[in-house]
Each structure stands twice: as C-alpha cells, then as structure tokens.
MARBA-3410 file (N, C-alpha, C, O; in Angstrom, 1 decimal):
110
54.4,-18.0,-8.3,54.0,-16.6,-8.5,52.5,-16.5,-8.6,51.9,-15.6,-8.0 ~ 51.9,-17.4,-9.4,50.4,-17.4,-9.6,49.7,-17.6,-8.3,48.6,-16.9,-8.0 ~ 50.2,-18.5,-7.4,49.5,-18.7,-6.1,49.6,-17.5,-5.2,48.7,-17.2,-4.5 ~ 50.7,-16.8,-5.3,50.9,-15.6,-4.5,49.8,-14.5,-4.9,49.2,-13.8,-4.0 ~ 49.7,-14.4,-6.2,48.7,-13.4,-6.7,47.3,-13.8,-6.3,46.5,-12.9,-5.9
47.0,-15.0,-6.4,45.6,-15.5,-6.1,45.4,-15.3,-4.6,44.3,-14.9,-4.2 ~ 46.4,-15.6,-3.7,46.2,-15.5,-2.3,46.0,-14.0,-1.9,45.2,-13.7,-1.1 ~ 46.8,-13.1,-2.5,46.7,-11.7,-2.2,45.3,-11.2,-2.7,44.7,-10.4,-2.0 ~ 44.9,-11.7,-3.8,43.6,-11.2,-4.4,42.4,-11.7,-3.4,41.5,-11.0,-3.2 ~ 42.5,-12.9,-2.9,41.5,-13.4,-2.0,41.5,-12.6,-0.7,40.4,-12.3,-0.2
42.7,-12.2,-0.2,42.7,-11.4,1.0,42.1,-10.0,0.7,41.3,-9.6,1.6 ~ 42.4,-9.4,-0.4,41.8,-8.1,-0.7,40.3,-8.2,-0.9,39.6,-7.3,-0.5 ~ 39.8,-9.2,-1.6,38.4,-9.4,-1.8,37.7,-9.6,-0.4,36.6,-9.0,-0.2 ~ 38.3,-10.4,0.5,37.7,-10.6,1.8,37.6,-9.3,2.6,36.6,-9.1,3.2 ~ 38.7,-8.5,2.5,38.7,-7.2,3.2,37.6,-6.3,2.6,36.9,-5.6,3.4
37.5,-6.3,1.3,36.5,-5.4,0.7,35.1,-5.8,1.1,34.3,-5.0,1.4 ~ 34.8,-7.1,1.1,33.5,-7.6,1.5,33.2,-7.3,3.0,32.0,-7.0,3.3 ~ 34.2,-7.4,3.8,34.0,-7.1,5.2,33.6,-5.6,5.4,32.7,-5.3,6.1 ~ 34.3,-4.7,4.6,34.0,-3.3,4.7,32.5,-3.1,4.2,31.8,-2.3,4.8 ~ 32.2,-3.7,3.1,30.8,-3.5,2.6,29.8,-4.1,3.5,28.7,-3.5,3.7
30.0,-5.2,4.1,29.1,-5.8,5.1,28.9,-4.9,6.3,27.8,-4.7,6.8 ~ 30.0,-4.3,6.8,30.0,-3.4,7.9,29.2,-2.1,7.5,28.4,-1.7,8.4 ~ 29.4,-1.6,6.3,28.6,-0.4,5.9,27.1,-0.8,5.8,26.3,0.0,6.2 ~ 26.8,-1.9,5.3,25.4,-2.3,5.1,24.7,-2.5,6.5,23.6,-2.1,6.7 ~ 25.4,-3.1,7.4,24.9,-3.3,8.8,24.7,-1.9,9.4,23.6,-1.7,10.1
25.6,-1.1,9.3,25.5,0.3,9.8,24.3,1.0,9.3,23.5,1.7,10.0 ~ 24.1,1.0,7.9,23.0,1.6,7.3,21.7,1.0,7.7,20.7,1.8,8.0 ~ 21.6,-0.3,7.8,20.3,-0.9,8.2,20.0,-0.5,9.7,18.8,-0.4,10.0 ~ 20.9,-0.5,10.5,20.7,-0.1,11.9,20.3,1.4,12.0,19.4,1.8,12.8 ~ 20.9,2.2,11.2,20.7,3.6,11.2,19.3,3.9,10.7,18.6,4.8,11.2
18.9,3.3,9.6,17.6,3.5,9.0,16.4,3.0,9.9,15.3,3.5,9.9 ~ 16.7,1.9,10.6,15.6,1.3,11.4,15.2,2.2,12.6,14.1,2.1,13.2 ~ 16.2,3.0,13.1,15.9,3.8,14.2,15.2,5.1,13.9,14.6,5.7,14.8 ~ 15.2,5.6,12.7,14.5,6.8,12.3,13.0,6.6,12.3,12.5,5.7,11.6 ~ 12.3,7.5,13.0,10.9,7.4,13.0,10.3,8.5,12.0,10.9,9.6,11.9
9.3,8.1,11.4,8.6,9.1,10.4,7.9,10.1,11.2,7.2,9.8,12.2 ~ 7.9,11.4,10.8,7.1,12.4,11.5,5.6,12.1,11.3,5.2,11.7,10.2 ~ 4.9,12.4,12.3,3.4,12.2,12.3,2.8,13.4,11.5,2.9,14.5,12.0 ~ 2.1,13.1,10.5,1.4,14.1,9.7,-0.1,14.0,10.1,-0.7,13.0,10.2 ~ -0.7,15.2,10.2,-2.1,15.2,10.5,-2.9,15.5,9.2,-2.7,16.5,8.5
-3.7,14.5,8.8,-4.4,14.7,7.6,-5.9,15.0,7.9,-6.5,14.5,8.9 ~ -6.4,16.0,7.2,-7.8,16.4,7.5,-8.7,15.5,6.6,-8.3,15.0,5.6 ~ -10.0,15.3,7.1,-10.9,14.4,6.3,-11.2,15.0,4.9,-11.3,16.2,4.7 ~ -11.4,14.1,4.0,-11.7,14.5,2.6,-13.1,15.0,2.5,-13.4,15.9,1.7 ~ -14.0,14.4,3.2,-15.4,14.7,3.1,-15.9,15.4,4.4,-15.6,15.0,5.5
-16.7,16.4,4.1,-17.3,17.1,5.2,-18.8,17.0,4.9,-19.3,17.5,3.9 ~ -19.6,16.5,5.8,-21.0,16.3,5.6,-21.7,17.6,6.0,-21.9,17.9,7.2 ~ -22.2,18.4,5.0,-22.9,19.6,5.3,-24.4,19.4,5.2,-25.2,20.4,5.2 ~ -24.9,18.2,5.0,-26.3,17.9,4.8,-26.9,17.4,6.1,-26.2,17.3,7.1 ~ -28.2,17.2,6.1,-28.9,16.6,7.2,-28.9,15.1,7.2,-29.4,14.4,8.1
-28.3,14.5,6.2,-28.2,13.0,6.0,-27.1,12.5,6.9,-26.0,13.0,6.8 ~ -27.4,11.5,7.7,-26.4,10.8,8.5,-25.9,9.6,7.8,-26.7,8.7,7.4 ~ -24.6,9.5,7.5,-24.0,8.4,6.8,-23.5,7.4,7.8,-23.0,7.8,8.9 ~ -23.5,6.1,7.5,-22.9,5.1,8.4,-21.4,5.2,8.3,-20.9,5.9,7.4 ~ -20.7,4.5,9.1,-19.3,4.5,9.1,-18.7,3.9,7.9,-17.7,4.4,7.3
-19.4,2.8,7.4,-18.9,2.2,6.1,-19.1,3.2,5.0,-18.2,3.2,4.1 ~ -20.2,3.9,4.9,-20.4,4.8,3.8,-19.4,6.0,3.9,-18.9,6.4,2.9 ~ -19.1,6.4,5.1,-18.1,7.5,5.2,-16.7,7.0,4.8,-15.9,7.8,4.2 ~ -16.3,5.8,5.1,-15.0,5.3,4.7,-14.9,5.2,3.2,-13.9,5.4,2.6 ~ -16.0,4.8,2.6,-16.1,4.7,1.1,-15.9,6.1,0.5,-15.2,6.3,-0.5
-16.6,7.1,1.1,-16.5,8.5,0.6,-15.1,9.1,0.9,-14.7,9.9,0.1 ~ -14.5,8.7,1.9,-13.1,9.1,2.2,-12.1,8.7,1.2,-11.1,9.3,1.0 ~ -12.4,7.6,0.5,-11.4,7.1,-0.5,-11.4,7.9,-1.7,-10.4,7.9,-2.5 ~ -12.3,8.8,-2.0,-12.3,9.7,-3.0,-13.0,9.3,-4.3,-13.6,8.2,-4.3 ~ -12.9,10.0,-5.4,-13.7,9.8,-6.6,-13.2,8.5,-7.3,-13.9,8.0,-8.2
-12.0,8.0,-7.0,-11.5,6.8,-7.7,-12.5,5.6,-7.4,-12.6,4.7,-8.2 ~ -13.1,5.6,-6.3,-13.9,4.5,-5.8,-15.4,4.8,-6.0,-16.2,4.1,-5.3 ~ -15.8,5.8,-6.8,-17.2,6.1,-6.9,-17.9,5.0,-7.6,-17.4,4.2,-8.4 ~ -19.2,5.0,-7.5,-20.1,4.0,-8.1,-20.4,4.5,-9.5,-21.1,5.6,-9.6 ~ -20.0,3.8,-10.5,-20.2,4.3,-11.9,-21.0,3.2,-12.7,-20.9,2.1,-12.3
-21.6,3.6,-13.7,-22.3,2.7,-14.6,-21.3,2.1,-15.6,-20.4,2.7,-16.0 ~ -21.6,0.9,-16.0,-20.8,0.2,-17.0,-21.1,0.7,-18.4,-22.2,1.1,-18.6 ~ -20.1,0.8,-19.3,-20.4,1.2,-20.6,-21.3,0.2,-21.3,-21.4,-0.9,-20.9 ~ -21.9,0.6,-22.4,-22.9,-0.2,-23.1,-22.3,-1.5,-23.6,-22.9,-2.6,-23.6 ~ -21.1,-1.4,-24.1,-20.4,-2.6,-24.8,-19.4,-3.2,-23.9,-18.4,-3.7,-24.4
-19.6,-3.3,-22.6,-18.6,-3.9,-21.7,-18.5,-5.4,-21.9,-17.4,-5.9,-21.7 ~ -19.5,-6.1,-22.3,-19.4,-7.5,-22.5,-18.5,-7.8,-23.7,-17.7,-8.7,-23.7 ~ -18.7,-7.0,-24.8,-17.9,-7.2,-26.0,-16.4,-6.9,-25.7,-15.5,-7.6,-26.1 ~ -16.2,-5.9,-24.9,-14.8,-5.5,-24.5,-14.2,-6.7,-23.7,-13.0,-7.0,-23.8 ~ -15.0,-7.2,-22.8,-14.5,-8.3,-21.9,-14.2,-9.5,-22.8,-13.2,-10.2,-22.5
-15.0,-9.8,-23.7,-14.8,-11.0,-24.6,-13.5,-10.8,-25.4,-12.7,-11.7,-25.6 ~ -13.3,-9.6,-26.0,-12.1,-9.3,-26.8,-10.9,-9.4,-25.9,-9.9,-9.9,-26.4 ~ -10.9,-8.9,-24.7,-9.8,-8.9,-23.8,-9.5,-10.4,-23.4,-8.3,-10.8,-23.4 ~ -10.5,-11.2,-23.2,-10.3,-12.6,-22.8,-9.7,-13.3,-24.0,-8.8,-14.2,-23.8 ~ -10.2,-13.1,-25.2,-9.7,-13.7,-26.4,-8.2,-13.4,-26.7,-7.4,-14.2,-27.0
-7.9,-12.1,-26.4,-6.5,-11.7,-26.6,-5.6,-12.4,-25.6,-4.5,-12.8,-25.9 ~ -6.0,-12.6,-24.3,-5.3,-13.3,-23.3,-5.2,-14.8,-23.7,-4.1,-15.4,-23.5 ~ -6.2,-15.4,-24.2,-6.2,-16.8,-24.5,-5.3,-17.1,-25.7,-4.6,-18.1,-25.7 ~ -5.2,-16.2,-26.7,-4.3,-16.4,-27.8,-2.9,-16.4,-27.4,-2.0,-16.8,-28.2 ~ -2.5,-15.8,-26.3,-1.1,-15.7,-25.9,-0.7,-16.9,-25.0,0.4,-16.9,-24.5
-1.6,-17.8,-24.7,-1.3,-19.0,-23.9,-0.4,-19.9,-24.8,-0.6,-20.0,-26.0 ~ 0.6,-20.5,-24.1,1.6,-21.3,-24.9,1.0,-22.5,-25.6,1.2,-22.6,-26.8 ~ 0.4,-23.5,-25.0,0.0,-24.7,-25.8,-1.3,-24.4,-26.5,-2.3,-24.1,-25.9 ~ -1.3,-24.5,-27.8,-2.6,-24.2,-28.6,-3.7,-25.2,-28.3,-4.8,-24.9,-28.6 ~ -3.4,-26.4,-27.8,-4.4,-27.4,-27.6,-5.3,-27.0,-26.4,-6.5,-27.4,-26.4
-4.8,-26.3,-25.5,-5.6,-25.9,-24.3,-6.4,-24.7,-24.5,-7.3,-24.3,-23.7 ~ -6.2,-24.0,-25.6,-6.9,-22.7,-25.8,-8.4,-22.9,-26.0,-9.2,-22.1,-25.5 ~ -8.8,-24.0,-26.6,-10.3,-24.2,-26.8,-11.0,-24.4,-25.5,-12.1,-24.0,-25.3 ~ -10.3,-25.1,-24.5,-10.8,-25.4,-23.2,-11.0,-24.0,-22.5,-12.1,-23.8,-21.9 ~ -10.0,-23.2,-22.6,-10.2,-21.9,-21.9,-11.2,-21.0,-22.6,-11.9,-20.2,-21.9
-11.3,-21.1,-23.9,-12.4,-20.3,-24.6,-13.8,-20.8,-24.1,-14.6,-19.9,-23.9 ~ -13.9,-22.1,-24.0,-15.2,-22.6,-23.5,-15.5,-22.1,-22.1,-16.7,-21.7,-21.8 ~ -14.6,-22.2,-21.2,-14.8,-21.8,-19.8,-15.0,-20.3,-19.8,-15.9,-19.8,-19.0 ~ -14.3,-19.5,-20.6,-14.6,-18.0,-20.6,-15.9,-17.7,-21.1,-16.6,-16.8,-20.6 ~ -16.4,-18.4,-22.2,-17.7,-18.1,-22.8,-18.8,-18.5,-21.8,-19.8,-17.7,-21.7
-18.6,-19.6,-21.0,-19.6,-19.9,-20.0,-19.7,-18.9,-18.9,-20.8,-18.5,-18.5 ~ -18.5,-18.4,-18.5,-18.5,-17.3,-17.4,-19.1,-16.0,-17.9,-19.9,-15.4,-17.2 ~ -18.8,-15.7,-19.1,-19.4,-14.4,-19.7,-20.9,-14.6,-19.8,-21.7,-13.6,-19.5 ~ -21.4,-15.7,-20.3,-22.8,-16.0,-20.5,-23.5,-15.9,-19.1,-24.6,-15.5,-19.0 ~ -22.8,-16.5,-18.1,-23.4,-16.5,-16.8,-23.5,-15.1,-16.2,-24.0,-15.0,-15.1
END
C-alpha cells in the first residue's frame, strides 16, 4: 500500500513540475519577444551662453547635479578616520586589526 502511494505521489509531482516548466518556458519566450517602446528624452542642459563646452564637459553636465564638483567639508579626514576605525573594529580576527590600522593610517597620511 505504501509503495502505491509513493508511486502515485511521484507521478503527480512529475506532472506538476512538467506543467510548471512549460509555463516558465512560455513566459520566458513571451517576455523576450516584447520590445520596449522608444522614448525620446530631451537634453538636460541647454547652453545659452557664448561658451563652447567640449563633449566630455557636456556629458558631465548632462548627468545632473548629483555629479557636480563640490568642496570637501573641513573635517573630512577625521570622518574618514572614524569610518575606517569602525570598519576595522568589525573585522573578525583581533590580531589582524593592528595591521589594518597601520595600513589605513599610512593611506590617510599620504
């Protein structure tokens, strides 16, 4: 009786996986055929000055204000050292921490 139940269960599982595999294949074929509509994006920057920018400068300007050139805060080295120390204290073996502290200090000093 137990073998009959197991055999029937295997058959049903096999049929279920065949159906799921067929659905997955159908979905993957269907999605690969759909093409995305082409959107026309207008440029972010319009040069209304007499200054001619190079292509590299225009691509930088097109990226928007996220990529602007900004000055570093006054205490950026202190923040960098604190962030590095926080990362070093989370390293697993405590014996290697001093090595990483020395390497970090040399890089910050440089």
